[in-house]
Backbone and ligand atoms as CSV (ligand in chain L), in Angstrom:
chain,resi,resn,atom,element,x,y,z
A,1,MET,N,N,-8.651,-8.684,-9.604
A,1,MET,CA,C,-7.238,-8.897,-9.324
A,1,MET,C,C,-6.487,-9.146,-10.623
A,2,ILE,N,N,-5.235,-8.743,-10.612
A,2,ILE,CA,C,-4.413,-8.916,-11.800
A,2,ILE,C,C,-3.175,-9.715,-11.406
A,3,VAL,N,N,-2.793,-10.629,-12.216
A,3,VAL,CA,C,-1.550,-11.359,-12.007
A,3,VAL,C,C,-0.559,-10.882,-13.054
A,4,PHE,N,N,0.588,-10.416,-12.560
A,4,PHE,CA,C,1.646,-10.093,-13.498
A,4,PHE,C,C,2.788,-11.064,-13.318
A,5,ASP,N,N,3.388,-11.430,-14.412
A,5,ASP,CA,C,4.679,-12.102,-14.338
A,5,ASP,C,C,5.747,-11.028,-14.216
A,6,ILE,N,N,6.617,-11.246,-13.268
A,6,ILE,CA,C,7.611,-10.238,-12.961
A,6,ILE,C,C,8.978,-10.893,-13.038
A,7,GLN,N,N,9.940,-10.118,-13.488
A,7,GLN,CA,C,11.283,-10.649,-13.613
A,7,GLN,C,C,12.258,-9.694,-12.951
A,8,CYS,N,N,13.203,-10.247,-12.188
A,8,CYS,CA,C,14.197,-9.384,-11.558
A,8,CYS,C,C,15.386,-9.221,-12.489
A,9,ASP,N,N,16.326,-8.381,-12.074
A,9,ASP,CA,C,17.456,-8.122,-12.960
A,9,ASP,C,C,18.405,-9.308,-13.061
A,10,SER,N,N,18.205,-10.332,-12.238
A,10,SER,CA,C,18.989,-11.555,-12.396
A,10,SER,C,C,18.246,-12.617,-13.182
A,11,GLY,N,N,17.096,-12.255,-13.664
A,11,GLY,CA,C,16.380,-13.183,-14.528
A,11,GLY,C,C,15.420,-14.114,-13.818
A,12,HIS,N,N,15.252,-13.935,-12.489
A,12,HIS,CA,C,14.270,-14.778,-11.803
A,12,HIS,C,C,12.870,-14.287,-12.127
A,13,ARG,N,N,12.024,-15.255,-12.386
A,13,ARG,CA,C,10.643,-14.874,-12.657
A,13,ARG,C,C,9.756,-15.218,-11.479
A,14,PHE,N,N,8.818,-14.369,-11.218
A,14,PHE,CA,C,7.823,-14.694,-10.193
A,14,PHE,C,C,6.521,-13.973,-10.543
A,15,GLU,N,N,5.529,-14.232,-9.757
A,15,GLU,CA,C,4.232,-13.638,-10.044
A,15,GLU,C,C,3.844,-12.659,-8.956
A,16,GLY,N,N,3.202,-11.623,-9.341
A,16,GLY,CA,C,2.677,-10.671,-8.376
A,16,GLY,C,C,1.194,-10.473,-8.605
A,17,TRP,N,N,0.496,-10.325,-7.505
A,17,TRP,CA,C,-0.956,-10.117,-7.582
A,17,TRP,C,C,-1.280,-8.707,-7.159
A,18,PHE,N,N,-2.074,-8.047,-7.968
A,18,PHE,CA,C,-2.372,-6.648,-7.691
A,18,PHE,C,C,-3.840,-6.375,-7.944
A,19,SER,N,N,-4.316,-5.360,-7.267
A,19,SER,CA,C,-5.715,-5.018,-7.495
A,19,SER,C,C,-5.863,-4.209,-8.782
A,20,SER,N,N,-4.782,-3.596,-9.217
A,20,SER,CA,C,-4.845,-2.803,-10.432
A,20,SER,C,C,-3.426,-2.549,-10.920
A,21,VAL,N,N,-3.327,-2.012,-12.125
A,21,VAL,CA,C,-2.004,-1.653,-12.633
A,21,VAL,C,C,-1.377,-0.592,-11.744
A,22,GLY,N,N,-2.203,0.337,-11.269
A,22,GLY,CA,C,-1.702,1.383,-10.383
A,22,GLY,C,C,-1.132,0.815,-9.096
A,23,ASP,N,N,-1.738,-0.248,-8.616
A,23,ASP,CA,C,-1.262,-0.908,-7.409
A,23,ASP,C,C,0.132,-1.474,-7.646
A,24,TYR,N,N,0.325,-2.071,-8.813
A,24,TYR,CA,C,1.652,-2.582,-9.175
A,24,TYR,C,C,2.667,-1.442,-9.187
A,25,ASP,N,N,2.335,-0.351,-9.883
A,25,ASP,CA,C,3.264,0.780,-9.976
A,25,ASP,C,C,3.605,1.320,-8.600
A,26,SER,N,N,2.563,1.425,-7.763
A,26,SER,CA,C,2.785,1.996,-6.446
A,26,SER,C,C,3.649,1.082,-5.579
A,27,GLN,N,N,3.372,-0.217,-5.609
A,27,GLN,CA,C,4.193,-1.131,-4.817
A,27,GLN,C,C,5.635,-1.129,-5.306
A,28,ARG,N,N,5.791,-1.063,-6.607
A,28,ARG,CA,C,7.125,-1.118,-7.166
A,28,ARG,C,C,7.909,0.144,-6.807
A,29,SER,N,N,7.231,1.290,-6.910
A,29,SER,CA,C,7.949,2.531,-6.654
A,29,SER,C,C,8.300,2.659,-5.178
A,30,ARG,N,N,7.547,1.995,-4.319
A,30,ARG,CA,C,7.881,2.049,-2.903
A,30,ARG,C,C,8.834,0.933,-2.488
A,31,GLY,N,N,9.339,0.176,-3.466
A,31,GLY,CA,C,10.288,-0.890,-3.150
A,31,GLY,C,C,9.657,-2.066,-2.440
A,32,LEU,N,N,8.344,-2.223,-2.580
A,32,LEU,CA,C,7.677,-3.331,-1.908
A,32,LEU,C,C,7.728,-4.612,-2.722
A,33,LEU,N,N,8.158,-4.463,-3.962
A,33,LEU,CA,C,8.243,-5.647,-4.809
A,33,LEU,C,C,9.684,-6.101,-4.828
A,34,SER,N,N,9.915,-7.277,-4.335
A,34,SER,CA,C,11.271,-7.774,-4.459
A,34,SER,C,C,11.240,-9.231,-4.884
A,35,CYS,N,N,12.315,-9.620,-5.528
A,35,CYS,CA,C,12.416,-10.977,-6.053
A,35,CYS,C,C,12.450,-11.974,-4.900
A,36,PRO,N,N,11.576,-12.971,-4.908
A,36,PRO,CA,C,11.579,-13.955,-3.821
A,36,PRO,C,C,12.820,-14.845,-3.845
A,37,SER,N,N,13.535,-14.868,-4.965
A,37,SER,CA,C,14.721,-15.719,-5.043
A,37,SER,C,C,15.971,-15.006,-4.528
A,38,CYS,N,N,16.131,-13.752,-4.907
A,38,CYS,CA,C,17.383,-13.076,-4.547
A,38,CYS,C,C,17.138,-11.756,-3.822
A,39,GLY,N,N,15.898,-11.347,-3.677
A,39,GLY,CA,C,15.622,-10.137,-2.909
A,39,GLY,C,C,15.810,-8.843,-3.685
A,40,SER,N,N,16.202,-8.949,-4.939
A,40,SER,CA,C,16.408,-7.738,-5.717
A,40,SER,C,C,15.114,-6.944,-5.872
A,41,GLU,N,N,15.239,-5.634,-5.696
A,41,GLU,CA,C,14.057,-4.800,-5.905
A,41,GLU,C,C,14.010,-4.240,-7.309
A,42,SER,N,N,15.015,-4.613,-8.088
A,42,SER,CA,C,15.024,-4.149,-9.462
A,42,SER,C,C,14.249,-5.138,-10.319
A,43,VAL,N,N,12.960,-4.936,-10.341
A,43,VAL,CA,C,12.102,-5.890,-11.026
A,43,VAL,C,C,11.277,-5.181,-12.080
A,44,SER,N,N,10.871,-5.918,-13.065
A,44,SER,CA,C,9.983,-5.340,-14.055
A,44,SER,C,C,8.970,-6.369,-14.507
A,45,ARG,N,N,7.918,-5.846,-15.027
A,45,ARG,CA,C,6.824,-6.684,-15.471
A,45,ARG,C,C,7.161,-7.295,-16.819
A,46,ILE,N,N,6.798,-8.546,-17.004
A,46,ILE,CA,C,6.952,-9.157,-18.316
A,46,ILE,C,C,5.619,-8.958,-19.036
A,47,PRO,N,N,5.625,-8.127,-20.050
A,47,PRO,CA,C,4.363,-7.640,-20.597
A,47,PRO,C,C,3.458,-8.723,-21.181
A,48,SER,N,N,4.036,-9.709,-21.809
A,48,SER,CA,C,3.190,-10.597,-22.608
A,48,SER,C,C,2.552,-11.715,-21.804
A,49,ALA,N,N,2.918,-11.851,-20.559
A,49,ALA,CA,C,2.600,-13.112,-19.907
A,49,ALA,C,C,1.490,-13.039,-18.876
A,50,THR,N,N,0.730,-11.970,-18.869
A,50,THR,CA,C,-0.345,-11.953,-17.891
A,50,THR,C,C,-1.348,-13.039,-18.210
A,51,ARG,N,N,-1.953,-13.540,-17.176
A,51,ARG,CA,C,-2.838,-14.668,-17.388
A,51,ARG,C,C,-4.292,-14.249,-17.221
A,52,ILE,N,N,-4.516,-12.975,-17.202
A,52,ILE,CA,C,-5.878,-12.502,-17.027
A,52,ILE,C,C,-6.400,-11.999,-18.346
A,53,ASN,N,N,-7.530,-11.363,-18.287
A,53,ASN,CA,C,-8.105,-10.810,-19.495
A,53,ASN,C,C,-8.237,-11.855,-20.583
A,54,VAL,N,N,-8.755,-12.997,-20.208
A,54,VAL,CA,C,-8.973,-14.022,-21.222
A,54,VAL,C,C,-10.201,-13.683,-22.050
A,55,GLY,N,N,-10.861,-12.599,-21.671
A,55,GLY,CA,C,-11.938,-12.104,-22.490
A,55,GLY,C,C,-13.100,-13.056,-22.572
A,56,ALA,N,N,-13.859,-12.940,-23.626
A,56,ALA,CA,C,-15.060,-13.746,-23.755
A,56,ALA,C,C,-14.775,-15.088,-24.395
A,57,ALA,N,N,-13.514,-15.342,-24.616
A,57,ALA,CA,C,-13.159,-16.563,-25.340
A,57,ALA,C,C,-13.677,-17.808,-24.645
A,58,GLY,N,N,-13.689,-17.761,-23.338
A,58,GLY,CA,C,-13.947,-19.025,-22.673
A,58,GLY,C,C,-15.129,-19.008,-21.733
A,59,ARG,N,N,-16.262,-18.551,-22.166
A,59,ARG,CA,C,-17.427,-18.591,-21.266
A,59,ARG,C,C,-17.636,-20.005,-20.758
A,60,GLY,N,N,-17.665,-20.121,-19.470
A,60,GLY,CA,C,-17.880,-21.429,-18.876
A,60,GLY,C,C,-16.639,-22.296,-18.832
A,61,ALA,N,N,-15.559,-21.773,-19.350
A,61,ALA,CA,C,-14.345,-22.592,-19.366
A,61,ALA,C,C,-13.382,-22.132,-18.273
A,62,GLU,N,N,-12.486,-22.965,-17.948
A,62,GLU,CA,C,-11.451,-22.609,-16.996
A,62,GLU,C,C,-10.535,-21.580,-17.650
A,63,VAL,N,N,-9.907,-20.776,-16.811
A,63,VAL,CA,C,-8.834,-19.944,-17.316
A,63,VAL,C,C,-7.765,-20.886,-17.875
A,64,PRO,N,N,-7.266,-20.560,-19.047
A,64,PRO,CA,C,-6.281,-21.480,-19.650
A,64,PRO,C,C,-5.158,-21.790,-18.685
A,65,GLY,N,N,-4.748,-22.968,-18.677
A,65,GLY,CA,C,-3.721,-23.407,-17.745
A,65,GLY,C,C,-2.345,-22.966,-18.177
A,66,PRO,N,N,-1.476,-23.914,-18.432
A,66,PRO,CA,C,-0.111,-23.543,-18.815
A,66,PRO,C,C,-0.139,-22.689,-20.062
A,67,ARG,N,N,0.676,-21.674,-20.076
A,67,ARG,CA,C,0.741,-20.845,-21.266
A,67,ARG,C,C,1.103,-21.709,-22.452
A,68,SER,N,N,0.411,-21.514,-23.520
A,68,SER,CA,C,0.604,-22.415,-24.644
A,68,SER,C,C,1.852,-22.089,-25.450
A,69,ALA,N,N,1.789,-21.005,-26.174
A,69,ALA,CA,C,2.780,-20.787,-27.216
A,69,ALA,C,C,4.209,-20.634,-26.694
A,70,GLU,N,N,4.391,-19.708,-25.745
A,70,GLU,CA,C,5.767,-19.328,-25.469
A,70,GLU,C,C,6.450,-20.192,-24.413
A,71,ALA,N,N,5.702,-21.069,-23.772
A,71,ALA,CA,C,6.296,-21.802,-22.667
A,71,ALA,C,C,6.830,-23.158,-23.104
A,72,PRO,N,N,8.125,-23.305,-23.120
A,72,PRO,CA,C,8.688,-24.629,-23.413
A,72,PRO,C,C,8.508,-25.521,-22.198
A,73,PRO,N,N,8.542,-26.809,-22.376
A,73,PRO,CA,C,8.402,-27.704,-21.225
A,73,PRO,C,C,9.509,-27.421,-20.208
A,74,ALA,N,N,9.115,-27.295,-18.963
A,74,ALA,CA,C,10.096,-26.957,-17.950
A,74,ALA,C,C,10.779,-28.214,-17.419
A,75,PRO,N,N,12.073,-28.126,-17.194
A,75,PRO,CA,C,12.756,-29.257,-16.560
A,75,PRO,C,C,12.260,-29.447,-15.133
A,76,ALA,N,N,12.524,-30.605,-14.578
A,76,ALA,CA,C,11.935,-30.950,-13.298
A,76,ALA,C,C,12.327,-29.980,-12.173
A,77,ASP,N,N,13.586,-29.544,-12.153
A,77,ASP,CA,C,13.978,-28.687,-11.041
A,77,ASP,C,C,13.341,-27.313,-11.162
A,78,ALA,N,N,13.139,-26.888,-12.373
A,78,ALA,CA,C,12.430,-25.618,-12.561
A,78,ALA,C,C,10.995,-25.755,-12.068
A,79,LEU,N,N,10.424,-26.901,-12.313
A,79,LEU,CA,C,9.069,-27.134,-11.829
A,79,LEU,C,C,9.000,-27.067,-10.318
A,80,SER,N,N,9.939,-27.707,-9.676
A,80,SER,CA,C,9.867,-27.710,-8.220
A,80,SER,C,C,10.162,-26.317,-7.666
A,81,LEU,N,N,11.025,-25.591,-8.357
A,81,LEU,CA,C,11.248,-24.193,-7.955
A,81,LEU,C,C,9.950,-23.409,-8.128
A,82,ALA,N,N,9.306,-23.650,-9.227
A,82,ALA,CA,C,8.043,-22.956,-9.469
A,82,ALA,C,C,7.030,-23.283,-8.380
A,83,GLN,N,N,7.002,-24.531,-7.965
A,83,GLN,CA,C,6.074,-24.904,-6.909
A,83,GLN,C,C,6.413,-24.197,-5.599
A,84,LYS,N,N,7.717,-24.114,-5.353
A,84,LYS,CA,C,8.147,-23.448,-4.123
A,84,LYS,C,C,7.740,-21.980,-4.153
A,85,LEU,N,N,8.033,-21.352,-5.272
A,85,LEU,CA,C,7.669,-19.942,-5.410
A,85,LEU,C,C,6.168,-19.778,-5.316
A,86,TYR,N,N,5.471,-20.708,-5.940
A,86,TYR,CA,C,4.023,-20.604,-5.933
A,86,TYR,C,C,3.480,-20.675,-4.511
A,87,SER,N,N,4.017,-21.592,-3.743
A,87,SER,CA,C,3.458,-21.717,-2.402
A,87,SER,C,C,3.824,-20.510,-1.543
A,88,ARG,N,N,5.009,-19.933,-1.804
A,88,ARG,CA,C,5.356,-18.718,-1.076
A,88,ARG,C,C,4.446,-17.556,-1.475
A,89,PHE,N,N,4.225,-17.499,-2.762
A,89,PHE,CA,C,3.378,-16.436,-3.279
A,89,PHE,C,C,1.932,-16.600,-2.786
A,90,LEU,N,N,1.530,-17.859,-2.679
A,90,LEU,CA,C,0.192,-18.140,-2.179
A,90,LEU,C,C,0.056,-17.683,-0.726
A,91,ASP,N,N,1.070,-17.993,0.068
A,91,ASP,CA,C,1.068,-17.523,1.450
A,91,ASP,C,C,0.858,-16.020,1.496
A,92,GLU,N,N,1.609,-15.344,0.626
A,92,GLU,CA,C,1.570,-13.895,0.575
A,92,GLU,C,C,0.160,-13.416,0.213
A,93,VAL,N,N,-0.380,-14.021,-0.802
A,93,VAL,CA,C,-1.725,-13.631,-1.225
A,93,VAL,C,C,-2.731,-13.869,-0.106
A,94,LEU,N,N,-2.603,-15.031,0.519
A,94,LEU,CA,C,-3.571,-15.364,1.558
A,94,LEU,C,C,-3.415,-14.454,2.767
A,95,THR,N,N,-2.183,-14.016,3.004
A,95,THR,CA,C,-1.953,-13.135,4.130
A,95,THR,C,C,-2.457,-11.725,3.859
A,96,LYS,N,N,-2.228,-11.266,2.638
A,96,LYS,CA,C,-2.480,-9.851,2.372
A,96,LYS,C,C,-3.850,-9.565,1.803
A,97,SER,N,N,-4.513,-10.566,1.319
A,97,SER,CA,C,-5.789,-10.279,0.676
A,97,SER,C,C,-6.927,-10.405,1.675
A,98,GLU,N,N,-7.982,-9.779,1.294
A,98,GLU,CA,C,-9.161,-9.797,2.140
A,98,GLU,C,C,-10.078,-10.928,1.689
A,99,ASP,N,N,-10.413,-11.799,2.611
A,99,ASP,CA,C,-11.226,-12.949,2.245
A,99,ASP,C,C,-12.705,-12.590,2.293
A,100,LEU,N,N,-13.333,-12.586,1.138
A,100,LEU,CA,C,-14.735,-12.202,1.065
A,100,LEU,C,C,-15.661,-13.400,0.894
A,101,GLY,N,N,-15.072,-14.574,0.810
A,101,GLY,CA,C,-15.911,-15.752,0.660
A,101,GLY,C,C,-16.802,-15.644,-0.566
A,102,THR,N,N,-18.070,-15.929,-0.374
A,102,THR,CA,C,-18.979,-15.935,-1.521
A,102,THR,C,C,-19.367,-14.532,-1.975
A,103,ARG,N,N,-18.972,-13.505,-1.212
A,103,ARG,CA,C,-19.237,-12.127,-1.675
A,103,ARG,C,C,-18.216,-11.685,-2.714
A,104,PHE,N,N,-17.225,-12.536,-2.969
A,104,PHE,CA,C,-16.141,-12.161,-3.874
A,104,PHE,C,C,-16.620,-11.633,-5.228
A,105,PRO,N,N,-17.515,-12.356,-5.922
A,105,PRO,CA,C,-17.900,-11.863,-7.260
A,105,PRO,C,C,-18.506,-10.453,-7.215
A,106,ASP,N,N,-19.364,-10.201,-6.234
A,106,ASP,CA,C,-19.976,-8.877,-6.124
A,106,ASP,C,C,-18.926,-7.802,-5.884
A,107,GLU,N,N,-18.032,-8.102,-4.958
A,107,GLU,CA,C,-17.049,-7.092,-4.590
A,107,GLU,C,C,-16.045,-6.878,-5.726
A,108,ALA,N,N,-15.674,-7.939,-6.405
A,108,ALA,CA,C,-14.767,-7.790,-7.553
A,108,ALA,C,C,-15.391,-6.866,-8.590
A,109,ARG,N,N,-16.688,-7.009,-8.748
A,109,ARG,CA,C,-17.405,-6.171,-9.711
A,109,ARG,C,C,-17.447,-4.719,-9.226
A,110,ARG,N,N,-17.696,-4.548,-7.935
A,110,ARG,CA,C,-17.757,-3.177,-7.411
A,110,ARG,C,C,-16.402,-2.490,-7.532
A,111,ILE,N,N,-15.344,-3.240,-7.257
A,111,ILE,CA,C,-14.004,-2.660,-7.381
A,111,ILE,C,C,-13.740,-2.279,-8.836
A,112,HIS,N,N,-14.150,-3.171,-9.709
A,112,HIS,CA,C,-13.924,-2.926,-11.135
A,112,HIS,C,C,-14.619,-1.651,-11.591
A,113,TYR,N,N,-15.797,-1.403,-11.083
A,113,TYR,CA,C,-16.545,-0.214,-11.495
A,113,TYR,C,C,-16.337,0.958,-10.533
A,114,ASN,N,N,-15.246,0.874,-9.775
A,114,ASN,CA,C,-14.881,1.958,-8.859
A,114,ASN,C,C,-15.959,2.274,-7.840
A,115,GLU,N,N,-16.704,1.297,-7.452
A,115,GLU,CA,C,-17.709,1.506,-6.416
A,115,GLU,C,C,-17.193,1.066,-5.060
A,116,ALA,N,N,-16.020,0.496,-5.051
A,116,ALA,CA,C,-15.405,0.076,-3.798
A,116,ALA,C,C,-13.905,0.303,-3.924
A,117,PRO,N,N,-13.237,0.519,-2.788
A,117,PRO,CA,C,-11.797,0.780,-2.840
A,117,PRO,C,C,-11.042,-0.402,-3.469
A,118,ALA,N,N,-10.118,-0.075,-4.354
A,118,ALA,CA,C,-9.312,-1.127,-4.978
A,118,ALA,C,C,-8.416,-1.775,-3.935
A,119,ARG,N,N,-8.455,-3.072,-3.895
A,119,ARG,CA,C,-7.590,-3.790,-2.980
A,119,ARG,C,C,-7.528,-5.243,-3.406
A,120,LEU,N,N,-6.645,-5.956,-2.776
A,120,LEU,CA,C,-6.488,-7.355,-3.109
A,120,LEU,C,C,-7.558,-8.162,-2.383
A,121,ILE,N,N,-8.351,-8.845,-3.144
A,121,ILE,CA,C,-9.396,-9.640,-2.508
A,121,ILE,C,C,-9.346,-11.073,-3.025
A,122,ARG,N,N,-9.935,-11.937,-2.250
A,122,ARG,CA,C,-10.062,-13.312,-2.716
A,122,ARG,C,C,-11.390,-13.858,-2.218
A,123,GLY,N,N,-11.760,-14.966,-2.729
A,123,GLY,CA,C,-13.008,-15.544,-2.306
A,123,GLY,C,C,-13.349,-16.689,-3.235
A,124,VAL,N,N,-14.581,-17.064,-3.188
A,124,VAL,CA,C,-14.993,-18.178,-4.017
A,124,VAL,C,C,-16.047,-17.714,-5.007
A,125,ALA,N,N,-16.062,-18.352,-6.147
A,125,ALA,CA,C,-17.058,-18.058,-7.158
A,125,ALA,C,C,-17.410,-19.358,-7.855
A,126,THR,N,N,-18.638,-19.445,-8.235
A,126,THR,CA,C,-19.025,-20.605,-9.024
A,126,THR,C,C,-18.458,-20.442,-10.429
A,127,PRO,N,N,-18.373,-21.514,-11.165
A,127,PRO,CA,C,-17.901,-21.396,-12.561
A,127,PRO,C,C,-18.722,-20.387,-13.344
A,128,GLU,N,N,-20.018,-20.316,-13.078
A,128,GLU,CA,C,-20.864,-19.355,-13.790
A,128,GLU,C,C,-20.495,-17.925,-13.415
A,129,GLU,N,N,-20.329,-17.692,-12.099
A,129,GLU,CA,C,-19.951,-16.346,-11.662
A,129,GLU,C,C,-18.586,-15.960,-12.231
A,130,HIS,N,N,-17.677,-16.906,-12.213
A,130,HIS,CA,C,-16.348,-16.642,-12.755
A,130,HIS,C,C,-16.450,-16.233,-14.228
A,131,ALA,N,N,-17.242,-16.984,-14.989
A,131,ALA,CA,C,-17.390,-16.692,-16.414
A,131,ALA,C,C,-18.014,-15.318,-16.624
A,132,GLU,N,N,-18.968,-14.946,-15.754
A,132,GLU,CA,C,-19.588,-13.625,-15.895
A,132,GLU,C,C,-18.577,-12.515,-15.652
A,133,LEU,N,N,-17.765,-12.688,-14.620
A,133,LEU,CA,C,-16.756,-11.674,-14.331
A,133,LEU,C,C,-15.805,-11.538,-15.513
A,134,VAL,N,N,-15.378,-12.681,-16.029
A,134,VAL,CA,C,-14.460,-12.659,-17.165
A,134,VAL,C,C,-15.110,-11.968,-18.361
A,135,ASP,N,N,-16.369,-12.276,-18.591
A,135,ASP,CA,C,-17.074,-11.656,-19.715
A,135,ASP,C,C,-17.167,-10.146,-19.566
A,136,GLU,N,N,-17.262,-9.675,-18.334
A,136,GLU,CA,C,-17.344,-8.241,-18.110
A,136,GLU,C,C,-15.977,-7.577,-18.153
A,137,GLY,N,N,-14.953,-8.377,-18.376
A,137,GLY,CA,C,-13.610,-7.827,-18.458
A,137,GLY,C,C,-13.007,-7.547,-17.106
A,138,ILE,N,N,-13.527,-8.180,-16.084
A,138,ILE,CA,C,-13.018,-7.971,-14.741
A,138,ILE,C,C,-11.879,-8.952,-14.494
A,139,PRO,N,N,-10.736,-8.410,-14.097
A,139,PRO,CA,C,-9.590,-9.287,-13.943
A,139,PRO,C,C,-9.709,-10.194,-12.721
A,140,VAL,N,N,-9.939,-11.426,-12.953
A,140,VAL,CA,C,-9.954,-12.412,-11.881
A,140,VAL,C,C,-9.126,-13.595,-12.349
A,141,ALA,N,N,-8.651,-14.330,-11.416
A,141,ALA,CA,C,-7.899,-15.517,-11.787
A,141,ALA,C,C,-8.225,-16.623,-10.807
A,142,ARG,N,N,-8.216,-17.804,-11.314
A,142,ARG,CA,C,-8.421,-18.961,-10.457
A,142,ARG,C,C,-7.092,-19.395,-9.890
A,143,LEU,N,N,-7.143,-19.778,-8.662
A,143,LEU,CA,C,-5.947,-20.276,-8.010
A,143,LEU,C,C,-6.265,-21.625,-7.408
A,144,PRO,N,N,-5.481,-22.601,-7.709
A,144,PRO,CA,C,-5.673,-23.843,-6.965
A,144,PRO,C,C,-5.129,-23.670,-5.544
A,145,VAL,N,N,-6.006,-23.439,-4.626
A,145,VAL,CA,C,-5.584,-23.253,-3.242
A,145,VAL,C,C,-5.947,-24.513,-2.460
A,146,PRO,N,N,-4.974,-25.049,-1.767
A,146,PRO,CA,C,-5.314,-26.184,-0.894
A,146,PRO,C,C,-6.303,-25.713,0.156
A,147,THR,N,N,-7.494,-26.204,0.091
A,147,THR,CA,C,-8.534,-25.652,0.964
A,147,THR,C,C,-8.586,-26.348,2.305
A,148,LYS,N,N,-8.992,-25.601,3.260
A,148,LYS,CA,C,-9.238,-26.167,4.577
A,148,LYS,C,C,-10.700,-25.901,4.906
A,149,GLY,N,N,-11.551,-26.568,4.229
A,149,GLY,CA,C,-12.975,-26.390,4.477
A,149,GLY,C,C,-13.485,-25.033,4.041
A,150,GLU,N,N,-12.744,-24.372,3.142
A,150,GLU,CA,C,-13.158,-23.037,2.746
A,150,GLU,C,C,-14.229,-23.085,1.664
A,151,MET,N,N,-14.133,-24.107,0.827
A,151,MET,CA,C,-15.138,-24.249,-0.201
A,151,MET,C,C,-16.437,-24.749,0.448
A,152,ASN,N,N,-17.497,-24.538,-0.267
A,152,ASN,CA,C,-18.802,-24.910,0.276
A,152,ASN,C,C,-18.868,-26.368,0.705
L,1,ZN,ZN,ZN,16.044,-12.488,-8.417
């Protein structure tokens, strides 16, 4: 999975989750991507801000949290807006993605190597499995999801 930061023509930023860059292009060209704040379909990707592809830098480490360099401290209302957007986006991800549970690492790998249809998937992975996927260059991201007994 790939997370893109997306910005609408009014400057609202939000995140989109895609199985591939092609998935982003296809959703965008079909007008399926719209700004959660104002509904504008005129959106574009912010190139520098993807949070994936952390590469081999962090074997065994968490995906880096807040973006370091370019992110100034956000004021409180921006934070709460971000939380609101995040929870909406989370709903969307949870609704649209296929829950593979502990099969997630295998399937993410199969999708990456074109052995399975590209699609939005989610599931659970151990820190070791997560690090292996990252090392293989497979785009995965950790999400703090409020769990309802989903974790082991
Ligand atoms: Zn907007």
